[in-house]
Residue frames as a rotation matrix with the C-alpha (Angstrom) as fourth column:
MET 1
0.177 0.746 0.642 9.36
-0.984 0.145 0.102 20.21
-0.017 -0.650 0.760 -15.19
LYS 2
-0.633 -0.354 -0.689 9.95
-0.391 0.914 -0.111 16.77
0.668 0.199 -0.717 -13.97
ILE 3
0.205 0.878 0.433 7.12
-0.958 0.089 0.273 14.57
0.201 -0.470 0.859 -12.61
LEU 4
-0.950 -0.311 0.001 7.22
-0.303 0.925 -0.229 11.28
0.070 -0.218 -0.973 -10.76
VAL 5
0.065 0.976 -0.208 4.08
-0.841 0.166 0.515 9.21
0.537 0.142 0.832 -11.44
ALA 6
-0.894 -0.434 0.113 3.58
-0.411 0.692 -0.594 6.73
0.180 -0.577 -0.797 -8.64
LYS 7
0.164 0.880 -0.445 1.11
-0.374 0.473 0.798 3.95
0.913 0.035 0.407 -7.70
PRO 8
-0.740 -0.446 0.503 1.26
-0.604 0.113 -0.789 3.75
0.295 -0.888 -0.353 -3.93
GLY 9
-0.057 0.676 0.735 -0.47
-0.804 0.405 -0.436 1.10
-0.592 -0.615 0.520 -1.84
LEU 10
-0.476 -0.058 0.877 -1.93
0.016 0.997 0.074 -2.14
-0.879 0.050 -0.474 -3.07
ASP 11
0.579 0.711 -0.399 -3.71
-0.355 -0.221 -0.908 -0.91
-0.734 0.667 0.124 -6.10
GLY 12
-0.242 -0.659 0.712 -2.60
0.275 0.657 0.702 -3.17
-0.930 0.366 0.022 -9.00
HIS 13
0.470 0.473 0.745 -4.07
0.846 -0.001 -0.533 -1.25
-0.252 0.881 -0.401 -11.91
ASP 14
-0.090 -0.663 -0.743 -1.82
0.352 -0.719 0.599 1.10
-0.932 -0.208 0.298 -13.78
ARG 15
-0.127 0.086 0.988 -3.21
0.992 0.023 0.126 1.64
-0.012 0.996 -0.088 -17.25
GLY 16
0.834 0.504 0.224 -4.50
0.513 -0.858 0.020 5.11
0.202 0.099 -0.974 -16.42
ALA 17
0.625 -0.675 -0.392 -1.18
-0.012 -0.511 0.860 6.12
-0.781 -0.533 -0.327 -14.79
LYS 18
-0.330 -0.813 0.479 0.73
0.538 0.255 0.803 4.95
-0.775 0.523 0.354 -17.83
VAL 19
0.229 0.513 0.827 -1.66
0.958 -0.267 -0.100 6.78
0.170 0.816 -0.553 -20.19
VAL 20
0.982 0.153 -0.111 -1.13
0.179 -0.939 0.294 9.98
-0.059 -0.309 -0.949 -18.26
ALA 21
0.275 -0.959 -0.074 2.55
0.152 -0.033 0.988 9.46
-0.949 -0.283 0.136 -17.99
GLN 22
-0.310 -0.407 0.859 2.81
0.852 0.282 0.441 9.03
-0.421 0.869 0.259 -21.83
ALA 23
0.581 0.614 0.534 0.60
0.763 -0.639 -0.095 12.02
0.283 0.463 -0.840 -22.52
LEU 24
0.854 -0.352 -0.383 2.94
-0.033 -0.772 0.635 14.18
-0.519 -0.529 -0.671 -20.35
ARG 25
-0.117 -0.931 0.346 5.97
0.411 0.272 0.870 12.79
-0.904 0.244 0.351 -22.15
ASP 26
-0.094 0.116 0.989 4.45
0.995 0.025 0.092 13.52
-0.014 0.993 -0.118 -25.49
ALA 27
0.871 0.401 0.284 3.90
0.399 -0.914 0.070 17.13
0.288 0.053 -0.956 -24.32
GLY 28
0.226 -0.878 0.423 7.62
0.012 -0.432 -0.902 17.45
0.974 0.209 -0.087 -23.48
VAL 29
0.572 -0.018 0.820 7.41
-0.795 -0.256 0.550 16.83
0.200 -0.966 -0.161 -19.75
GLU 30
-0.554 -0.713 -0.430 10.14
-0.474 0.694 -0.542 14.59
0.685 -0.096 -0.722 -18.17
VAL 31
0.537 0.785 0.307 8.32
-0.785 0.333 0.521 11.70
0.307 -0.521 0.796 -16.42
VAL 32
-0.778 -0.621 -0.097 9.59
-0.526 0.728 -0.441 9.01
0.344 -0.292 -0.892 -14.10
TYR 33
0.375 0.910 -0.177 7.16
-0.645 0.393 0.655 6.10
0.666 -0.131 0.735 -13.50
THR 34
-0.274 -0.570 0.774 7.74
-0.959 0.220 -0.177 4.09
-0.070 -0.791 -0.607 -10.28
GLY 35
-0.669 0.170 -0.723 5.70
-0.086 0.949 0.303 1.03
0.738 0.265 -0.621 -11.08
LEU 36
0.267 0.961 -0.077 3.14
-0.140 0.117 0.983 -0.64
0.954 -0.252 0.165 -8.87
LYS 37
0.791 0.347 -0.504 2.61
0.329 0.453 0.829 -1.12
0.516 -0.821 0.245 -5.19
ARG 38
-0.343 -0.914 0.217 5.11
0.349 -0.338 -0.874 1.39
0.872 -0.224 0.435 -3.76
THR 39
0.089 0.305 -0.948 5.03
0.991 -0.118 0.055 2.57
-0.095 -0.945 -0.312 -0.17
PRO 40
0.942 0.251 0.224 4.69
0.279 -0.955 -0.103 6.28
0.189 0.159 -0.969 0.34
GLU 41
0.575 -0.807 -0.132 8.19
-0.189 -0.289 0.939 6.29
-0.796 -0.515 -0.319 1.76
GLU 42
-0.180 -0.667 0.723 9.59
0.679 0.447 0.582 4.63
-0.711 0.596 0.373 -1.26
VAL 43
0.504 0.415 0.758 7.76
0.841 -0.437 -0.319 7.14
0.199 0.798 -0.569 -3.50
VAL 44
0.981 -0.173 -0.091 9.29
-0.127 -0.919 0.374 10.07
-0.149 -0.355 -0.923 -1.54
GLN 45
0.229 -0.960 0.159 12.74
0.053 0.175 0.983 8.56
-0.972 -0.217 0.091 -1.64
GLU 46
-0.103 -0.247 0.964 12.54
0.918 0.350 0.188 8.06
-0.383 0.904 0.190 -5.36
ALA 47
0.813 0.425 0.399 11.19
0.533 -0.819 -0.212 11.65
0.237 0.384 -0.892 -5.88
ILE 48
0.787 -0.562 -0.257 14.13
-0.241 -0.662 0.710 13.02
-0.568 -0.497 -0.656 -3.92
GLU 49
-0.044 -0.843 0.535 16.69
0.326 0.494 0.806 10.78
-0.944 0.210 0.253 -5.77
GLU 50
-0.105 0.052 0.993 15.26
0.992 0.073 0.102 11.77
-0.067 0.996 -0.059 -9.17
ASP 51
-0.778 -0.278 -0.563 15.04
0.365 -0.930 -0.046 15.45
-0.511 -0.242 0.825 -8.18
VAL 52
-0.427 0.718 0.549 11.43
0.829 0.068 0.556 15.92
0.362 0.693 -0.624 -9.31
ASP 53
-0.898 0.186 0.398 9.23
-0.254 -0.959 -0.124 18.96
0.359 -0.212 0.909 -9.09
VAL 54
-0.039 0.983 0.177 5.95
-0.990 -0.062 0.125 17.07
0.134 -0.170 0.976 -8.69
ILE 55
-0.961 -0.033 0.275 4.76
-0.088 0.978 -0.190 13.67
-0.263 -0.207 -0.942 -7.36
GLY 56
-0.260 0.911 -0.319 1.66
-0.897 -0.105 0.429 12.45
0.357 0.398 0.845 -9.12
LEU 57
-0.805 0.093 0.587 -0.17
-0.282 0.809 -0.515 9.80
-0.523 -0.580 -0.625 -7.11
SER 58
-0.381 0.671 -0.636 -2.46
-0.668 0.276 0.691 7.56
0.639 0.689 0.343 -9.12
ILE 59
-0.939 0.049 0.339 -4.83
-0.254 0.565 -0.785 5.86
-0.230 -0.824 -0.518 -6.69
LEU 60
-0.394 0.845 -0.361 -7.85
-0.538 0.106 0.836 3.73
0.745 0.524 0.412 -7.57
SER 61
-0.644 0.013 -0.765 -8.11
0.393 0.863 -0.316 1.72
0.656 -0.504 -0.561 -4.24
GLY 62
0.505 0.855 0.114 -10.05
0.342 -0.320 0.883 4.23
0.792 -0.407 -0.455 -2.22
ALA 63
0.472 -0.458 -0.753 -7.07
0.860 0.051 0.508 4.87
-0.194 -0.888 0.418 0.06
HIS 64
0.218 -0.392 0.894 -6.24
0.620 -0.652 -0.437 8.26
0.754 0.649 0.101 -1.45
VAL 65
0.747 0.106 0.656 -6.61
-0.338 -0.789 0.513 10.28
0.572 -0.605 -0.554 1.77
PRO 66
0.870 -0.453 0.196 -4.30
-0.082 0.259 0.962 8.13
-0.486 -0.853 0.189 3.96
LEU 67
0.373 -0.767 0.522 -1.76
0.908 0.418 -0.034 7.51
-0.193 0.486 0.852 1.19
ALA 68
0.319 -0.251 0.914 -1.53
0.409 -0.834 -0.371 11.20
0.855 0.492 -0.164 0.23
ARG 69
0.908 -0.010 0.420 -1.14
-0.366 -0.507 0.780 12.05
0.205 -0.862 -0.464 3.96
ARG 70
0.671 -0.717 0.190 1.71
0.363 0.541 0.759 9.63
-0.646 -0.441 0.623 4.34
VAL 71
0.255 -0.629 0.735 3.46
0.926 -0.059 -0.372 10.98
0.277 0.775 0.567 1.25
LEU 72
0.515 0.010 0.857 3.14
0.018 -1.000 0.001 14.58
0.857 0.015 -0.515 2.50
GLU 73
0.938 -0.200 0.283 4.32
-0.299 -0.057 0.952 13.63
-0.174 -0.978 -0.113 5.93
ALA 74
0.518 -0.813 0.267 7.34
0.710 0.582 0.396 11.83
-0.478 -0.016 0.878 4.54
LEU 75
0.268 -0.425 0.865 8.19
0.652 -0.581 -0.488 14.83
0.709 0.694 0.122 2.30
ARG 76
0.735 -0.004 0.678 8.17
-0.386 -0.824 0.414 17.05
0.557 -0.567 -0.607 5.50
ARG 77
0.854 -0.477 0.207 10.34
0.045 0.465 0.884 14.59
-0.518 -0.746 0.418 7.41
GLU 78
0.286 -0.766 0.576 12.80
0.928 0.371 0.033 14.62
-0.239 0.526 0.817 4.52
GLY 79
-0.143 -0.340 -0.930 12.83
0.221 -0.926 0.304 18.39
-0.965 -0.162 0.207 4.23
ALA 80
-0.923 -0.170 0.344 11.45
0.350 -0.003 0.937 18.17
-0.158 0.985 0.062 0.62
THR 81
-0.053 0.962 -0.269 8.30
0.556 -0.196 -0.808 20.24
-0.830 -0.192 -0.524 0.93
GLU 82
-0.381 -0.097 -0.920 9.21
-0.584 -0.746 0.320 22.04
-0.717 0.659 0.227 -2.32
ILE 83
-0.991 0.118 -0.058 7.99
0.036 0.670 0.742 18.88
0.126 0.733 -0.668 -4.17
GLU 84
-0.388 0.921 0.013 4.30
-0.919 -0.386 -0.083 19.36
-0.071 -0.044 0.996 -5.00
VAL 85
-0.890 0.200 0.410 1.89
0.159 0.978 -0.133 16.48
-0.428 -0.053 -0.902 -4.71
VAL 86
-0.347 0.850 -0.397 -1.05
-0.938 -0.310 0.156 15.97
0.010 0.426 0.905 -6.99
VAL 87
-0.680 0.268 0.682 -3.56
-0.031 0.919 -0.392 13.03
-0.733 -0.288 -0.617 -6.86
GLY 88
-0.381 0.576 -0.723 -5.51
-0.915 -0.124 0.384 11.40
0.132 0.808 0.574 -9.57
GLY 89
-0.958 -0.024 -0.287 -7.84
-0.035 0.999 0.036 8.46
0.286 0.045 -0.957 -9.79
THR 90
-0.093 0.967 -0.236 -11.05
0.547 0.247 0.800 7.36
0.832 -0.054 -0.553 -8.15
ILE 91
-0.946 -0.256 -0.198 -11.49
0.318 -0.620 -0.718 10.42
0.061 -0.742 0.667 -6.06
PRO 92
0.037 0.997 -0.065 -15.10
0.987 -0.026 0.160 11.14
0.158 -0.070 -0.985 -4.72
PRO 93
0.065 0.016 0.998 -16.00
0.276 -0.961 -0.003 14.82
0.959 0.275 -0.067 -4.83
ARG 94
0.925 0.376 0.055 -16.43
0.023 -0.200 0.979 14.72
0.379 -0.905 -0.194 -1.01
ASP 95
0.639 -0.727 -0.252 -12.74
0.674 0.370 0.640 13.96
-0.372 -0.578 0.726 -0.58
VAL 96
0.297 -0.548 0.782 -11.28
0.723 -0.406 -0.559 16.66
0.623 0.731 0.276 -2.80
GLU 97
0.614 -0.042 0.788 -11.36
-0.328 -0.922 0.206 19.37
0.718 -0.385 -0.580 -0.21
GLU 98
0.930 -0.291 0.225 -9.86
-0.078 0.441 0.894 17.00
-0.360 -0.849 0.388 2.47
LEU 99
0.407 -0.827 0.389 -6.90
0.908 0.413 -0.071 16.29
-0.102 0.382 0.918 0.09
ARG 100
0.248 -0.366 0.897 -6.40
0.297 -0.852 -0.430 20.03
0.922 0.374 -0.103 -0.56
ARG 101
0.829 0.010 0.559 -6.42
-0.480 -0.502 0.720 20.73
0.288 -0.865 -0.411 3.27
LEU 102
0.815 -0.571 0.097 -3.72
0.419 0.697 0.582 18.06
-0.400 -0.434 0.807 3.64
GLY 103
0.100 -0.811 -0.576 -1.55
-0.292 -0.577 0.762 19.97
-0.951 0.092 -0.295 1.12
VAL 104
-0.217 -0.134 0.967 -2.29
0.767 0.590 0.254 18.29
-0.604 0.796 -0.025 -2.15
ALA 105
-0.779 -0.272 -0.564 -1.75
-0.047 -0.873 0.486 20.90
-0.625 0.405 0.668 -4.91
ARG 106
-0.379 0.622 -0.686 -4.26
-0.925 -0.236 0.297 19.53
0.022 0.747 0.665 -7.44
VAL 107
-0.415 0.371 0.831 -6.80
-0.138 0.877 -0.460 16.72
-0.899 -0.306 -0.312 -7.70
PHE 108
-0.542 0.174 -0.822 -7.67
-0.837 -0.026 0.546 14.97
0.074 0.984 0.159 -10.96
PRO 109
-0.042 0.628 0.777 -10.71
-0.529 0.646 -0.550 12.73
-0.848 -0.434 0.305 -10.45
MET 110
-0.550 -0.026 0.835 -11.39
0.494 0.796 0.350 9.81
-0.673 0.605 -0.425 -12.78
GLY 111
0.320 0.710 0.628 -12.53
0.921 -0.078 -0.381 11.12
-0.221 0.700 -0.679 -16.12
THR 112
0.394 -0.293 -0.871 -10.49
-0.083 -0.955 0.283 14.35
-0.915 -0.039 -0.401 -16.10
PRO 113
0.993 -0.067 0.097 -9.60
0.105 0.122 -0.987 14.93
0.054 0.990 0.128 -19.84
LEU 114
0.370 -0.925 0.083 -5.99
0.903 0.379 0.204 14.36
-0.220 0.000 0.975 -20.70
PRO 115
-0.010 -0.350 0.937 -5.56
0.548 -0.786 -0.288 17.84
0.837 0.510 0.199 -22.18
GLU 116
0.735 0.304 0.606 -6.54
-0.265 -0.694 0.670 19.31
0.624 -0.653 -0.430 -18.84
ILE 117
0.862 -0.497 -0.102 -4.10
0.340 0.418 0.842 17.17
-0.376 -0.761 0.529 -16.89
VAL 118
0.096 -0.873 0.477 -1.31
0.992 0.046 -0.115 17.95
0.078 0.485 0.871 -19.36
GLY 119
0.242 0.087 0.966 -2.25
0.319 -0.948 0.005 21.66
0.916 0.307 -0.257 -19.41
ALA 120
0.979 0.202 -0.002 -1.89
0.051 -0.241 0.969 21.76
0.195 -0.949 -0.246 -15.65
PHE 121
0.449 -0.893 -0.032 1.85
0.469 0.205 0.859 21.03
-0.761 -0.401 0.511 -16.00
THR 122
-0.368 -0.673 0.641 2.54
0.908 -0.111 0.404 22.73
-0.200 0.731 0.652 -19.35
GLY 123
-0.403 0.333 -0.853 0.12
0.067 -0.918 -0.390 25.60
-0.913 -0.214 0.348 -19.39
ARG 124
-0.804 0.043 -0.593 -1.12
-0.586 -0.230 0.777 24.45
-0.103 0.972 0.210 -22.78
GLY 125
-0.844 0.516 0.147 -4.23
0.499 0.855 -0.141 22.40
-0.198 -0.045 -0.979 -21.85
GLU 126
-0.467 0.809 0.357 -7.83
-0.072 -0.437 0.896 22.89
0.881 0.393 0.263 -22.56
PRO 127
-0.822 0.210 0.529 -9.81
-0.565 -0.181 -0.805 23.87
-0.073 -0.961 0.268 -19.57
SER 128
-0.843 0.536 0.038 -12.67
0.531 0.842 -0.095 21.50
-0.083 -0.060 -0.995 -18.64
ASP 129
0.158 0.885 -0.437 -15.17
0.648 -0.427 -0.631 24.39
-0.745 -0.183 -0.641 -18.28
PRO 130
0.021 -0.134 0.991 -15.61
0.970 -0.238 -0.053 26.21
0.243 0.962 0.125 -21.63
ARG 131
0.935 0.319 0.154 -16.14
0.270 -0.924 0.270 29.47
0.228 -0.210 -0.951 -19.75
GLU 132
0.517 -0.815 -0.263 -12.46
0.242 -0.156 0.958 29.22
-0.821 -0.558 0.117 -18.60
ALA 133
0.076 -0.506 0.859 -11.29
0.966 0.252 0.063 29.31
-0.249 0.825 0.508 -22.26
SER 134
0.486 0.206 0.850 -12.11
0.578 -0.805 -0.135 32.98
0.656 0.557 -0.510 -22.51
ARG 135
0.977 -0.173 -0.125 -10.29
0.016 -0.524 0.852 34.01
-0.213 -0.834 -0.509 -19.38
PRO 136
0.524 -0.851 -0.047 -6.72
-0.573 -0.311 -0.758 35.37
0.630 0.424 -0.650 -19.72
């Protein structure tokens, strides 16, 4: 599994993205971090060049819907729809379903525990709902 962690748009805060990227690395996931203020098209180009399985968009600016839409559109234009897109950051509950309708595979709102995020990519995380722990 190889994940590209990206900070698209004008959001200049990347501490959370770096923490998630390091947690994924510590769990054995190969991670590429793009740095700040990338355009959706730059994110997609780097994802293709790096041959990643997943693009993780970290967005705190409130522009998660239009930025995710542009990334997904760019992936379609490039014929790279096999790359999944996940979104994390300041995501209001009312926007989760819209992101899913656009084609976002998973949404990790602010406050999602790191083990849950890591587990989504390694299968070894702790579910946030304790009732899930007993399910096979």
